[in-house]
N, C-alpha and C positions, 0 to 999 in steps of 0.2 A: 681663805684668801686674806691677804693683808691689804688694808685700805688706809690711805693717809687722809687725816681729817685736821681741820684747823684748831678745833676745840680740844680734841682728845688725842692728838698725835697719830701715830700708827696703831691701828686696831686690827685684831684677828677676828674675821666674820666667817662663821660656818655657813655653808650654802643653805642649810636648813633654817637659818636665822634671817634670811633676806626676804623682805616684804617687797612685792612688786605692785606698784600702783600704775597700771597701764596708761592712765590719763594724767598721771602726776597729781599735784595738788594745785589749787587755785593760785594762779600767779607763778607757779613753778612747774609747768607742764612737762618740761624737758628732763626733770628729775623723776625717774620712775622706780629706782631701787633704793630702799631704805633698810635700816636695821634699828632695833631698840636697844639702847644702852641705859643701864640703871643710873639715876642721878646720884651724885656723891652724897647728897643728904639722905638718900635712901627712899624708900617708898613714901608716898604713892606716886612720885614723879619719875618719868623716864625721858630720855632724849630720843627723838626720832631722827636719826642721823642719815643724811643722803649719802649714798655710796657713789653718786654721780657728780657731786659738787662738794669738795671738802669743807667749804665754809657754810654750808646749809644744814642746820639742825634746829628742831623745834622741840620745846618742852611739851610733853603730852601727859595726860592722866586719864585713867579710866573713869568716865563720868559717874559710875556707881559708887566711887569712892568719895564723892563730894555732894551728891544729890540724893534725896530720898527716892525720888522716881524721875527717871529720864526715859520716856518711851516715845518712839516714833515709828511710823510706817513708811515703807518703801515699796514701790511697784517692782515686780519680778524683773521687768526690763531694765530698771535702774541698776540692779546689782547682778545682771546676767553674767558679767565677767567673774564673779566670785564663785561660780559653779556649785552653788548649794541652795537648797530651799529649806534647809534646817537651820533655824535661828540659833540653835545651841552650838552651831559651828562658827559662829561670829563673835569676834572681839570688837569692842568699841573704844575709841580713844577720841579725846577732844584736845585741841591745841590750847596751851596756857600762855597768855600774854603777860610776861613778867614786867614788873615796875620797880621803881626806886623804893616805893612804900608797899609793905606787905598788904595793906588795905586796898591798894589800887590793882592787885593781881586779879586778872579775869580769865574766863574760859569761853571758847567759841562753841556754843551749843548749836549753832546753825549749820556748822560745817563739820560734822563728825567724820572720822575715818574709821570705816568698817573693814575688818580683816578676817577672811576665812582662815581659821587657825589650822586647818588641815593642809591647805595648799599654799598658804602664805600670800595669796592674792588679795589685794585690797583696793578700796576706792574711797575717795572722799565724796560724801553725799551733801548735797545742798538742800537744806530743809526750808521750805517757804512756809514756816509756821510762825505766827506772831508771838506765840508763848515762849519761843526760844530767841535768845539774844546772842549777838556775836561778842558781847562784853558782859557775860554774867559774872557777878562778883564771886571770887572764890571764898571770901570771908564775910560774915555779917557782923561778927564781933572781933574787935581787934586783940590779938594776943598781947600780953603784957611785955614779953621780951622775946628775943630770937629763939631762946631755948623752948619756948612753948609753941613756936610757929608750926612745927611738924605735928605736934599733938593736937593742935587746933584743927588742922585739916582732917584728922582722924575723928575727932569728936564733933566737928561742925554739924555733920549730918548723919552721924551714927550708921545705922543699918540702911543700906541703899540697894536699889536695883536698877538695872539698865536693861531695857528690852527693845528688841527690833522686831517688828511685825512685817511680814512680807505679804503683800496683797496683789491681786490682779495679775 
């Protein structure tokens, strides 16, 4: 399907690439269909583009790319719409808040987006855990120049893991 976007112009989205967030995202509940678009700078960033509102797009990243460990538990009833009890079926993304300065770029660890990779159904989960922040710094050491920016993301936390546990 062809979709008109403000940022990317007209894009071609395959049905199998549509992510459905039945409840939308916080503050954007009327937007339920999204797709992921690679960032022009390349990995690890992607754009989560709304297919319902041309101007709505979020920069996202898999938290495992930036954190040594990012683990959280959710209750089965919290993610019932994802239609799985197998955590290996789940992809996790966090929203990146861009800034004019690289050192001020943050990620929202309290509101991860969890997607079942098999049926492409997702949900934004709100974690009420004080160890997670809505403004976790992406960098702790400032890259010397823009050319080192992407390399800094990859090196900052080296090997990482992201796990979701389903309980109750």
